[in-house]
C-alpha positions as CSV (number, residue, x, y, z in Angstrom):
1,S,83.2,51.1,123.9
2,A,80.9,49.8,121.2
3,L,78.5,48.3,123.9
4,L,78.5,51.5,125.9
5,F,77.8,53.5,122.7
6,W,74.9,51.2,121.8
7,R,73.4,51.5,125.4
8,F,73.7,55.2,125.2
9,L,72.1,55.3,121.7
10,T,69.1,53.1,122.8
11,A,68.7,55.1,126.0
12,T,68.0,58.2,123.9
13,A,64.8,56.4,122.6
14,M,66.2,57.1,119.1
15,Q,65.3,60.8,119.2
16,P,66.2,62.4,115.9
17,W,68.0,65.4,117.4
18,N,70.1,63.1,119.6
19,I,71.1,60.9,116.7
20,A,72.0,63.9,114.6
21,A,74.1,65.3,117.5
22,I,76.0,62.0,117.9
23,A,76.7,61.9,114.2
24,S,77.8,65.5,114.1
25,A,80.1,65.0,117.1
26,L,81.6,61.9,115.4
27,G,82.1,63.9,112.2
28,C,83.9,66.7,114.0
29,L,86.1,64.1,115.8
30,L,87.0,62.3,112.6
31,V,87.7,65.5,110.7
32,F,89.7,67.5,113.2
33,V,91.7,64.7,114.8
34,L,93.1,63.4,111.5
35,P,96.8,62.7,111.3
36,R,99.2,65.5,110.4
37,D,100.1,63.9,107.0
38,V,96.4,63.9,106.0
39,T,96.1,67.6,106.4
40,Q,98.9,68.0,103.9
41,E,96.7,66.7,101.1
42,P,96.1,69.1,98.2
43,K,93.5,71.7,99.1
44,G,90.4,72.4,97.1
45,R,87.3,70.9,95.5
46,L,85.0,73.1,97.4
47,A,83.0,73.0,94.1
48,A,81.9,69.6,95.4
49,W,79.5,71.4,97.7
50,S,77.0,72.5,95.1
51,S,73.8,74.5,95.5
52,S,72.1,71.4,96.8
53,A,74.8,70.7,99.4
54,F,74.1,71.6,103.0
55,F,76.0,71.1,106.3
56,P,74.3,70.4,109.7
57,S,74.4,73.1,112.4
58,W,72.7,73.5,115.8
59,E,70.5,76.3,116.6
60,A,68.2,77.0,119.5
61,N,64.5,77.2,118.6
62,D,62.2,80.0,119.7
63,E,61.4,78.4,123.0
64,G,65.0,77.4,123.6
65,A,63.8,74.0,124.7
66,A,65.5,71.9,122.1
67,R,68.1,71.9,119.3
68,V,67.1,71.5,115.7
69,L,68.9,70.9,112.5
70,T,69.2,73.9,110.3
71,R,70.8,74.5,106.9
72,I,73.9,76.5,106.1
73,R,74.0,78.1,102.7
74,P,76.8,76.7,100.4
75,H,78.9,79.8,100.5
76,E,78.9,79.8,104.3
77,F,80.0,76.2,104.3
78,Q,82.8,77.1,101.9
79,L,84.0,79.8,104.3
80,F,83.7,77.3,107.1
81,A,85.6,74.6,105.3
82,R,88.3,76.8,103.7
83,G,91.7,75.2,104.0
84,W,90.4,71.6,104.4
85,S,92.2,68.9,102.5
86,D,90.4,66.8,99.9
87,L,90.4,63.8,102.2
88,E,88.9,65.9,105.0
89,L,86.1,67.1,102.7
90,A,85.5,63.6,101.5
91,T,85.3,62.3,105.1
92,I,82.8,64.9,106.2
93,A,80.8,64.3,103.1
94,K,80.5,60.6,103.9
95,I,79.5,61.4,107.5
96,V,76.8,63.8,106.5
97,A,75.5,61.4,103.9
98,A,75.4,58.6,106.6
99,E,73.6,61.0,108.9
100,Q,71.1,61.7,106.2
101,R,70.3,58.1,105.7
102,L,70.0,57.5,109.5
103,R,67.7,60.6,109.9
104,S,65.6,59.3,107.0
105,E,65.1,56.0,108.7
106,V,64.2,57.6,112.0
107,L,61.9,60.2,110.5
108,S,60.4,57.9,107.9
109,D,57.0,58.8,109.2
110,A,57.6,62.4,108.4
111,P,56.8,62.7,104.6
112,G,58.5,65.4,102.6
113,A,61.6,65.8,104.9
114,A,64.2,67.7,102.9
115,P,67.6,65.9,102.6
116,L,70.6,67.5,104.3
117,F,73.1,66.7,101.6
118,D,73.0,65.5,98.0
119,A,75.9,63.1,98.0
120,A,75.4,62.1,94.4
121,G,75.2,65.7,93.3
122,A,78.3,66.5,95.3
123,A,80.2,63.7,93.7
124,R,79.2,64.9,90.2
125,A,80.3,68.4,91.0
126,A,83.6,67.3,92.4
127,T,84.6,65.8,89.1
128,A,83.0,68.5,86.9
129,V,85.3,71.0,85.1
130,A,84.0,74.4,84.5
131,E,83.7,75.2,80.8
132,P,86.0,78.1,79.8
133,A,84.8,81.2,78.0
134,I,85.6,80.7,74.3
135,F,87.0,83.8,72.5
136,R,85.2,84.4,69.2
137,F,86.4,87.6,67.5
138,V,87.2,91.3,68.0
139,H,84.1,93.4,67.5
140,K,85.1,97.0,68.1
141,K,87.3,99.5,69.7
142,T,85.8,102.6,71.4
143,Y,87.4,106.0,71.9
144,A,86.2,109.0,73.8
145,T,86.9,112.2,71.9
146,S,85.6,115.8,71.8
147,E,84.7,115.4,68.1
148,P,83.5,111.9,67.2
149,I,82.3,112.8,63.7
150,K,85.6,114.5,62.8
151,A,87.5,111.5,64.1
152,A,85.4,109.1,62.1
153,M,85.9,111.0,58.9
154,F,89.6,111.1,59.5
155,L,89.8,107.3,59.7
156,Q,87.6,107.1,56.6
157,Q,90.0,109.4,54.6
158,F,93.3,108.1,55.8
159,F,92.8,104.5,56.9
160,G,90.2,103.1,54.4
161,G,87.3,102.7,56.8
162,K,83.7,103.7,56.0
163,A,82.0,106.2,58.4
164,D,78.3,105.4,59.0
165,S,75.9,107.8,57.2
166,S,73.2,107.7,59.8
167,P,72.1,111.2,61.0
168,F,70.8,109.8,64.3
169,Q,72.2,111.2,67.5
170,H,70.9,111.0,71.1
171,H,69.1,114.1,72.4
172,C,68.9,114.6,76.2
173,R,66.2,116.7,77.9
174,V,67.2,118.5,81.1
175,A,65.3,120.5,83.7
176,K,66.9,123.7,82.6
177,G,68.3,125.0,79.3
178,K,67.2,126.6,76.1
179,N,64.0,125.0,74.8
180,G,64.3,122.4,77.6
181,T,67.3,120.7,76.0
182,S,70.9,120.5,76.9
183,L,73.3,122.9,75.0
184,E,75.8,120.0,74.8
185,Q,74.3,116.8,73.4
186,P,76.0,113.4,73.3
187,E,77.5,112.6,70.0
188,S,78.8,109.3,68.5
189,K,80.0,108.0,65.1
190,N,81.1,104.6,63.9
191,V,83.7,103.6,61.3
192,Y,83.5,100.2,59.6
193,W,86.0,98.0,57.9
194,P,84.8,95.2,55.6
195,A,85.2,91.5,56.3
196,T,88.5,89.9,55.3
197,K,89.9,86.4,55.5
198,E,91.7,87.3,58.7
199,Q,88.8,89.3,60.1
200,P,85.7,87.5,58.8
201,R,83.2,89.7,60.6
202,G,84.9,93.0,59.8
203,F,85.8,95.6,62.4
204,T,84.3,98.7,64.0
205,V,85.8,101.8,65.7
206,H,83.3,103.7,67.8
207,F,83.9,107.3,68.7
208,V,81.8,108.9,71.4
209,R,81.5,112.2,73.4
210,N,79.1,112.4,76.3
211,P,79.3,115.5,78.5
212,H,76.4,114.1,80.6
213,K,78.7,111.4,82.1
214,A,81.0,112.0,85.0
215,P,83.0,114.1,85.4
216,Q,80.7,116.2,83.1
217,K,82.4,119.6,82.4
218,Q,85.0,119.3,85.1
219,R,88.6,120.0,84.1
220,M,90.4,117.1,82.5
221,N,87.3,115.1,81.4
222,A,87.8,112.7,78.5
223,S,87.5,115.5,75.9
224,D,89.9,117.8,77.7
225,L,92.5,115.1,78.2
226,G,92.6,114.3,74.4
227,L,92.9,118.0,73.5
228,W,95.6,118.4,76.1
229,V,97.6,115.4,74.8
230,E,97.2,116.7,71.2
231,K,98.5,120.1,72.2
232,W,101.4,118.8,74.3
233,R,102.5,116.4,71.6
234,G,102.6,119.0,68.9
235,N,104.1,118.1,65.5
236,F,105.6,114.8,66.6
237,S,106.5,114.0,63.0
238,A,109.0,116.9,63.0
239,I,110.9,115.6,66.0
240,N,110.2,111.9,65.2
241,R,109.4,111.1,68.9
242,F,107.3,108.2,70.3
243,D,105.8,109.3,73.6
244,Q,104.1,107.3,76.5
245,Y,100.6,108.2,75.4
246,M,101.2,106.5,72.0
247,D,101.3,103.1,73.7
248,N,97.5,103.4,74.1
249,H,96.6,102.9,70.5
250,L,94.7,100.9,67.9
251,G,96.7,98.7,65.5
252,L,95.3,98.0,62.0
253,A,97.2,95.6,59.7
254,F,97.6,96.2,56.0
255,D,99.4,94.4,53.2
256,S,101.4,97.6,52.4
257,L,101.8,100.9,54.1
258,D,103.1,102.8,51.0
259,P,99.7,104.0,49.8
260,L,98.9,105.3,53.3
261,V,102.2,107.1,53.6
262,D,101.5,108.8,50.2
263,S,98.1,110.0,51.4
264,W,99.4,111.3,54.7
265,R,102.1,113.2,53.1
266,S,99.8,114.7,50.5
267,A,97.5,116.0,53.2
268,G,100.2,117.1,55.6
269,V,99.3,114.6,58.3
270,P,102.0,114.1,60.8
271,F,103.3,110.5,61.3
272,I,106.2,108.5,62.5
273,C,107.3,105.0,61.7
274,R,108.9,102.3,63.9
275,T,110.2,98.7,63.4
276,W,111.2,95.8,65.6
277,C,113.5,94.6,62.8
278,C,117.3,94.9,62.9
279,G,118.9,92.9,60.2
280,P,120.9,92.9,56.9
281,G,120.2,95.9,54.7
282,M,119.3,98.2,57.6
283,P,121.6,101.1,58.5
284,Q,121.5,100.1,62.2
285,F,122.8,96.6,61.5
286,P,124.8,95.2,63.1
287,L,126.5,97.7,65.4
288,H,123.5,99.8,66.3
289,C,120.8,97.2,67.0
290,P,119.2,97.8,70.4
291,G,121.3,96.0,72.9
292,L,123.6,95.0,70.0
293,I,121.1,92.1,69.4
294,P,120.0,91.6,65.7
295,N,116.4,90.7,65.2
296,V,115.1,89.0,62.1
297,A,112.9,86.4,63.8
298,Y,110.0,88.5,65.2
299,C,109.5,91.5,62.9
300,E,107.0,94.1,62.0
301,Q,106.8,97.7,60.9
302,G,104.3,100.3,61.9
303,C,103.5,104.0,61.3
304,Y,101.6,106.1,63.9
305,V,99.1,108.8,63.1
306,E,97.1,111.0,65.4
307,A,93.3,111.2,64.9
308,P,91.2,114.0,66.5
309,H,92.0,114.4,69.3
310,G,95.1,112.9,70.8
311,I,94.1,109.4,69.5
312,I,96.9,107.3,68.0
313,V,96.2,104.8,65.3
314,E,98.9,102.5,64.1
315,A,99.0,101.1,60.6
316,L,101.3,98.0,60.6
317,C,102.5,95.4,58.2
318,G,105.1,92.6,57.8
319,L,104.0,90.4,60.6
320,E,104.9,87.3,58.5
321,G,108.6,87.9,58.9
322,Y,111.7,89.9,58.2
323,N,111.5,89.9,54.4
324,A,107.8,90.7,54.4
325,S,108.5,93.7,56.7
326,R,111.2,95.0,54.6
327,K,109.0,94.9,51.5
328,C,105.7,96.3,52.9
329,L,107.0,99.8,53.7
330,T,109.5,101.3,51.2
331,K,108.5,105.0,51.1
332,V,110.0,106.0,54.4
333,E,113.7,107.1,54.5
334,P,115.9,104.5,56.3
335,E,117.2,107.2,58.7
336,R,113.6,108.0,59.8
337,M,112.7,104.3,60.3
338,K,113.8,104.0,63.9
339,I,114.0,100.7,65.8
340,F,112.0,100.3,69.0
341,D,114.3,100.6,71.9
342,P,112.6,100.6,75.4
343,C,115.7,102.0,77.0
344,T,115.8,105.4,75.2
345,D,113.5,108.3,74.3
346,K,115.3,108.5,71.0
């Protein structure tokens, strides 16, 4: 067999396209006729075929007189090789690398011939591990509301933030309208909290209203939705109810909630409070803990307030443990301090 193969090879007068065809045929034979147990090898490592990796393909030239080697883009090769085992990929990589060396020898008189496959680059890529994105810090939370300035001033008054004092607002020019400007301009306002040990870069809440964005003035745009939720919710403090929309909220941690509770009550701001705790000293312990399961391990307490319009902000404390939770909020009556129970609306 080896002698017949050598006679056939020499009979081709070492034409480059014939050599490439033979190597490609052998490659397909070795790859697709591998034993069954080989195909059970772990899949993957397509990353080995980097941007410099190419696979040989045959394509007729303009005259249709001969076949030439062309390049397949890496993502096309990945689709072609999807599902191959690591051993199969390694085998074809060796075959293509060998073909490259053979082609370079035959076409040594053709300067500047581009390599088909960067075997060294592929080996480096196969062992490289992509660097993960590294989380740094929380920068801001953005809310859409019909009254950004009013919402910002609310958080400044009742949550200790500082609304920005810049008078700048965007002004949009339109084709039609009084004085060539829109009657409804975009509006935004920021609220800042200072840097702390736990939040060394501070924190920002950004309120925005932009009627120029879709769905513009159509019913139930972002502004309408907030106003509707606010109207539907009503005085949630009076019925002491936590609704579904409240799960979409911002949580701000404080050392104590008592000063905030005093300010809310003085201004008549509705609020409700909840806890995950259920332990000694609480009226629900031990017979009325949710699921009859006491909880003193993971514990926190939070109070929920509605900013304009329909936006819920939670002030929470006591994340350190049960005793800290019990001490950081003392000005809410025990019967109004409900325990979170996902199985009831009450």
